[in-house]
C-alpha positions as CSV (number, residue, x, y, z in Angstrom):
1,M,21.6,-14.2,87.4
2,T,20.7,-17.4,89.1
3,L,17.4,-18.4,90.7
4,N,17.3,-21.4,93.0
5,K,15.8,-24.1,90.6
6,G,16.0,-21.6,87.7
7,V,18.1,-19.2,85.8
8,V,18.0,-15.8,84.1
9,Y,20.1,-14.8,81.1
10,I,20.3,-11.4,79.4
11,V,21.9,-10.9,76.1
12,N,22.5,-7.9,73.8
13,T,21.2,-8.3,70.3
14,Q,22.7,-5.1,68.8
15,N,25.3,-6.9,66.6
16,C,23.0,-9.7,65.4
17,T,23.4,-9.8,61.6
18,K,20.7,-10.6,59.1
19,Q,22.4,-13.9,58.3
20,Q,22.4,-14.9,62.1
21,Q,18.8,-13.7,62.3
22,G,17.8,-15.9,59.4
23,F,19.7,-18.9,60.9
24,L,18.1,-18.5,64.3
25,Y,14.6,-18.0,62.8
26,N,14.7,-21.6,61.8
27,F,14.7,-22.7,65.4
28,C,11.7,-20.6,66.4
29,D,8.3,-21.9,67.4
30,D,5.5,-21.5,64.8
31,Y,3.8,-18.9,66.9
32,I,7.0,-16.9,67.0
33,K,7.6,-17.2,63.3
34,Q,4.1,-15.9,62.8
35,K,4.7,-13.1,65.1
36,V,8.0,-12.2,63.3
37,D,6.4,-12.4,59.9
38,N,3.8,-9.9,61.1
39,L,6.6,-7.5,62.1
40,R,8.6,-7.8,59.0
41,L,7.8,-4.2,57.7
42,I,7.6,-2.6,61.1
43,D,10.6,-2.8,63.4
44,N,13.8,-4.8,62.8
45,Q,15.1,-4.6,66.3
46,K,11.8,-6.1,67.7
47,I,12.1,-8.9,65.1
48,V,15.7,-9.7,66.2
49,N,14.7,-9.5,70.0
50,T,11.7,-11.9,69.4
51,I,13.8,-14.4,67.5
52,V,16.6,-14.3,70.0
53,G,14.2,-14.6,73.0
54,C,12.7,-17.7,71.6
55,V,16.1,-19.3,70.8
56,L,17.5,-18.2,74.2
57,R,14.6,-19.9,76.0
58,K,15.1,-23.1,74.0
59,Y,18.8,-23.1,74.8
60,L,18.3,-22.5,78.6
61,V,15.6,-25.2,78.8
62,K,17.9,-27.7,77.0
63,K,21.0,-26.8,79.0
64,Y,19.5,-26.5,82.4
65,F,16.5,-28.9,82.3
66,N,17.7,-31.4,79.6
67,I,14.5,-31.1,77.5
68,E,15.2,-31.6,73.9
69,L,14.0,-28.9,71.4
70,K,11.5,-31.2,69.8
71,D,9.9,-31.8,73.2
72,Q,9.6,-28.1,74.0
73,V,5.9,-27.9,72.9
74,V,4.6,-24.4,73.6
75,A,0.9,-23.4,73.9
76,L,-0.7,-19.9,74.6
77,N,-3.1,-19.1,77.4
78,K,-6.2,-17.0,76.7
79,F,-4.0,-13.8,77.3
80,H,-1.4,-15.2,74.8
81,K,1.2,-16.0,77.6
82,P,3.2,-19.0,76.3
83,F,3.7,-22.0,78.4
84,F,4.9,-25.6,78.0
85,K,2.3,-28.3,77.3
86,G,2.8,-31.2,79.8
87,K,5.9,-29.8,81.5
88,K,6.4,-28.4,84.9
89,I,9.0,-25.9,83.6
90,Y,8.1,-22.2,83.4
91,F,9.6,-19.4,81.4
92,N,9.2,-15.7,80.5
93,V,11.0,-13.5,78.1
94,S,11.2,-9.7,77.9
95,H,13.1,-7.2,75.7
96,S,13.9,-3.5,75.6
97,C,15.9,-1.8,72.9
98,S,18.7,-4.2,72.1
99,M,18.5,-6.3,75.4
100,V,16.7,-9.6,75.7
101,A,16.1,-11.2,79.1
102,C,14.9,-14.7,79.7
103,A,13.9,-16.5,82.9
104,V,13.4,-20.3,83.2
105,S,12.4,-22.0,86.3
106,V,10.7,-25.1,87.9
107,Y,8.2,-22.5,89.4
108,P,6.1,-19.8,87.6
109,V,8.2,-16.7,86.8
110,G,7.7,-13.3,85.3
111,I,10.5,-11.1,84.0
112,D,10.7,-7.6,82.6
113,I,13.7,-5.6,81.3
114,E,13.5,-1.9,80.6
115,K,16.0,0.8,79.6
116,I,15.8,3.3,82.3
117,H,12.8,5.6,81.5
118,K,12.4,9.3,82.1
119,Y,10.1,9.8,85.1
120,N,6.6,10.5,83.9
121,K,4.4,11.9,86.7
122,S,1.0,11.4,84.9
123,M,1.9,7.8,84.1
124,A,3.1,7.3,87.6
125,D,-0.1,8.6,89.0
126,Y,-2.1,6.1,86.8
127,L,0.0,3.0,87.4
128,F,1.3,3.3,91.0
129,C,-0.3,3.5,94.5
130,E,0.4,6.4,96.8
131,E,3.3,4.5,98.6
132,E,5.0,3.8,95.3
133,I,4.6,7.4,94.1
134,N,6.1,8.7,97.4
135,S,9.2,6.5,96.9
136,I,9.7,8.1,93.5
137,T,9.1,11.6,94.8
138,K,11.6,11.1,97.7
139,S,14.2,9.4,95.4
140,I,17.4,11.1,94.5
141,D,17.2,9.3,91.0
142,K,13.5,9.6,90.1
143,D,14.1,8.1,86.6
144,L,15.7,5.0,88.1
145,E,13.1,4.6,90.8
146,F,10.2,5.0,88.3
147,S,11.9,2.4,86.2
148,K,12.4,-0.1,89.1
149,L,8.8,0.2,90.0
150,W,7.8,-0.3,86.4
151,V,9.7,-3.6,86.1
152,I,8.3,-4.8,89.4
153,K,4.7,-4.1,88.1
154,E,5.3,-5.5,84.7
155,S,7.1,-8.6,85.9
156,K,4.3,-9.4,88.4
157,L,1.7,-9.1,85.7
158,K,3.8,-11.4,83.4
159,L,4.1,-13.9,86.2
160,K,0.3,-14.0,86.6
161,G,0.0,-14.4,82.8
162,C,-2.9,-12.0,82.5
163,G,-1.4,-9.0,81.0
164,F,-2.9,-5.6,81.9
165,V,-6.3,-7.3,82.3
166,G,-5.1,-8.3,85.7
167,Y,-3.5,-4.9,86.4
168,M,-3.2,-4.0,90.0
169,K,-2.4,-0.5,91.3
170,E,-1.8,-1.8,94.8
171,P,1.2,-4.0,95.4
172,E,0.5,-7.8,95.3
173,K,1.4,-9.1,98.8
174,N,2.0,-12.7,97.6
175,I,4.5,-12.0,94.9
176,E,8.1,-10.9,95.5
177,T,10.4,-9.4,92.9
178,D,14.2,-9.1,92.7
179,V,15.4,-6.0,90.9
180,S,18.9,-5.5,89.3
181,V,20.3,-2.5,87.5
182,I,22.6,-3.4,84.6
183,G,24.1,-0.5,83.0
184,D,21.2,1.6,81.5
185,Y,18.7,-1.2,82.1
186,V,16.6,-2.4,85.1
187,V,15.5,-6.1,85.3
188,G,12.7,-7.4,87.5
189,V,12.2,-11.1,88.2
190,S,8.9,-12.0,90.0
191,R,7.8,-15.2,91.7
192,Y,5.2,-16.3,94.2
193,K,6.2,-16.0,97.9
194,N,6.6,-19.1,100.0
195,R,7.8,-21.3,97.2
196,A,11.0,-23.2,97.7
197,Y,12.9,-21.5,94.9
């Protein structure tokens, strides 16, 4: 996927070997290494996705914005959203099952990828406004519509960089989201409206 003044890549990590994982780990930021080290006994797929997400972001920033790896200094905001110190390049990473998605842009960006979820009415009632619930109810494929609305909501929160602290049940009017279905996955990429993307 291509954004004007940005790019989105999606990769499948299913066949990443332990040897490849170890090699890629060496290129990760310290905060990612700490995160991976804390996951070591929990979830190998999450470890692989975290490592690949970091390396993919570094690759895209180097390839499309010509910023050397050593100059990609990352800090965390108060909600732990990573950002580049002193650079006007923005990024966001998401993963689900064995898929990793990364968006890099000259403007703030949020991305979410999810394997298509089974429609969950109680979760929908909690997360979505009446208009969104009606679109699920009227949809021929409730699972797909539920998943699309989920990635829209999540990618908007990730764009804002506030996590669920900034959760909004009503749709944000100043944020737009592009949604794509890729096989069994849904991807949402959010950005602020009225920006020259």
